[in-house]
C-alpha positions as CSV (number, residue, x, y, z in Angstrom):
1,M,18.6,8.8,-12.4
2,E,15.2,10.5,-12.9
3,Y,13.7,7.2,-14.1
4,L,15.0,5.3,-11.0
5,G,13.1,7.7,-8.7
6,L,9.9,7.2,-10.8
7,I,10.3,3.5,-10.5
8,F,10.6,3.7,-6.7
9,E,7.5,5.9,-6.5
10,I,5.5,3.4,-8.6
11,V,6.8,0.5,-6.5
12,F,5.8,2.3,-3.2
13,F,2.4,3.1,-4.7
14,F,1.7,-0.6,-5.5
15,I,3.0,-1.6,-2.0
16,A,0.5,0.7,-0.4
17,L,-2.2,-0.6,-2.7
18,Y,-1.4,-4.2,-1.7
19,V,-1.4,-3.3,2.0
20,Y,-4.8,-1.5,1.6
21,M,-6.3,-4.5,-0.2
22,L,-4.9,-6.8,2.5
23,A,-6.4,-4.7,5.2
24,R,-9.8,-4.7,3.4
25,G,-9.7,-8.5,3.0
26,M,-9.5,-8.5,-0.8
27,V,-6.3,-10.5,-0.6
28,K,-6.4,-13.7,1.4
29,V,-3.6,-15.2,3.5
30,T,-3.3,-19.0,2.7
31,D,-1.4,-20.1,5.8
32,P,-4.0,-20.8,8.6
33,A,-1.7,-19.8,11.5
34,L,-0.6,-16.6,9.8
35,A,-4.2,-15.9,8.8
36,R,-5.3,-16.1,12.4
37,Q,-2.6,-13.7,13.5
38,F,-3.4,-11.3,10.7
39,D,-7.1,-11.4,11.5
40,Q,-6.3,-10.4,15.1
41,M,-4.0,-7.6,13.9
42,K,-6.7,-6.5,11.4
43,K,-9.3,-6.2,14.2
44,R,-7.0,-4.0,16.2
45,F,-5.3,-1.8,13.6
46,G,-7.5,-2.3,10.5
47,P,-8.9,1.3,10.2
48,F,-5.5,2.8,11.0
49,I,-3.8,0.6,8.4
50,R,-6.4,1.5,5.7
51,I,-6.0,5.3,6.4
52,L,-2.2,5.1,6.3
53,A,-2.3,3.0,3.1
54,L,-4.7,5.5,1.4
55,A,-2.5,8.4,2.5
56,L,0.6,6.8,1.1
57,M,-1.2,6.0,-2.1
58,A,-2.3,9.6,-2.4
59,V,1.2,11.0,-1.8
60,M,2.8,8.5,-4.2
61,L,0.2,9.2,-6.9
62,L,0.9,12.9,-6.6
63,N,4.6,12.3,-6.8
64,I,4.2,10.2,-9.8
65,I,2.1,12.8,-11.6
66,L,4.5,15.6,-10.8
67,H,7.5,13.4,-11.8
68,I,6.0,12.6,-15.1
69,K,5.2,16.3,-15.8
70,A,8.8,17.1,-15.0
71,L,10.1,14.6,-17.5
């Protein structure tokens, strides 16, 4: 059961990393219609999304480190 929690923490860390990279423009959206919608959303909420993704990454990294120390 301990390993299941660690796996979820790692998955959430990588989800936050993907969202951060998407908000920074490092990952491209291939569908043109979806890309246009995402660009509009990125213009409105880009800084907010980046800050939240960084915060989630920091919390998950801390949880991962503490979880590994507890094992």
